[in-house]
C-alpha positions as CSV (number, residue, x, y, z in Angstrom):
1,M,0.0,0.0,0.0
2,S,1.5,3.3,-1.2
3,V,0.6,6.1,1.3
4,I,1.3,9.8,0.8
5,F,2.1,11.5,4.2
6,H,1.3,15.1,5.0
7,R,2.7,16.9,8.0
8,I,0.1,18.7,10.1
9,K,-0.2,20.2,13.6
10,E,-1.6,18.4,16.6
11,G,-4.9,20.2,16.6
12,E,-5.6,19.3,13.0
13,F,-4.7,15.6,13.7
14,I,-7.2,15.5,16.5
15,R,-9.9,17.2,14.4
16,L,-9.3,14.5,11.6
17,A,-9.3,11.7,14.1
18,Q,-12.5,12.8,15.7
19,A,-14.3,13.3,12.3
20,H,-13.0,9.8,11.3
21,G,-10.8,11.2,8.7
22,I,-8.0,8.9,10.3
23,N,-9.0,5.3,10.9
24,D,-5.6,3.6,11.6
25,I,-2.9,5.0,13.9
26,F,0.6,3.9,14.6
27,I,3.6,5.0,16.5
28,Q,7.1,5.0,15.3
29,E,10.2,5.3,17.4
30,S,12.4,8.5,16.5
31,Q,15.6,7.7,14.6
32,I,17.2,10.7,16.5
33,T,16.0,10.4,20.1
34,P,15.7,7.0,21.7
35,N,12.5,6.4,23.7
36,K,10.6,9.2,21.9
37,Y,8.0,8.5,19.3
38,H,6.2,10.0,16.3
39,L,2.4,9.8,15.8
40,L,1.2,8.9,12.4
41,G,-2.4,8.3,11.2
42,I,-3.8,6.8,8.0
43,N,-7.0,7.1,6.2
44,T,-7.1,3.6,4.6
45,Q,-9.8,4.5,2.0
46,T,-7.9,7.4,0.5
47,K,-4.4,6.2,1.3
48,I,-3.4,9.5,2.7
49,G,-1.4,9.6,5.8
50,Y,-0.7,12.3,8.5
51,V,2.1,12.8,10.8
52,V,2.1,15.4,13.6
53,R,4.7,18.0,13.3
54,H,5.7,20.9,15.6
55,G,3.7,24.0,15.6
56,R,6.4,26.5,14.5
57,T,8.8,24.3,12.6
58,D,8.4,21.5,10.0
59,S,10.0,18.8,12.0
60,M,8.1,15.8,13.5
61,R,6.9,16.1,16.9
62,E,8.2,13.6,19.6
63,W,6.4,12.2,22.6
64,R,6.9,9.6,25.3
65,L,5.0,6.4,24.6
66,D,2.8,6.9,27.8
67,I,1.7,10.3,26.7
68,L,0.9,9.2,23.2
69,A,-1.1,6.1,24.5
70,A,-3.2,8.6,26.6
71,L,-3.9,10.9,23.7
72,I,-4.9,7.9,21.5
73,K,-7.3,6.6,24.1
74,R,-8.8,10.1,24.5
75,L,-9.4,10.1,20.7
76,G,-11.5,7.0,21.1
77,F,-9.1,4.5,19.5
78,T,-8.9,1.1,21.2
79,C,-5.7,-0.2,19.5
80,F,-2.5,1.1,17.7
81,N,0.7,-0.3,16.4
82,V,4.2,0.6,17.6
83,R,7.3,0.4,15.5
84,M,10.6,0.3,17.2
85,N,13.9,1.5,15.9
86,P,16.1,-1.7,15.7
87,D,19.3,0.4,15.7
88,Y,18.9,1.3,19.5
89,T,20.4,-1.0,22.2
90,D,20.6,-0.2,25.9
């Protein structure tokens, strides 16, 4: 499945999720910062993806996993996928 991703602010992401414009959510670990994650959502019908960016810059926003899980739960989603970065080792 080929998906085109758009960078949007957190408020727009929440609005799309509440309006059912996003129906699949996954979290991906940052390639730069260990134990920080990016939030991505996909509309599977239109094959358009959305990633949350910072408000003032065009860089991807990073969160802790527990904070993201609470946000996703508040949006009404019951499951999400997490993709870890295999390059990190403790």
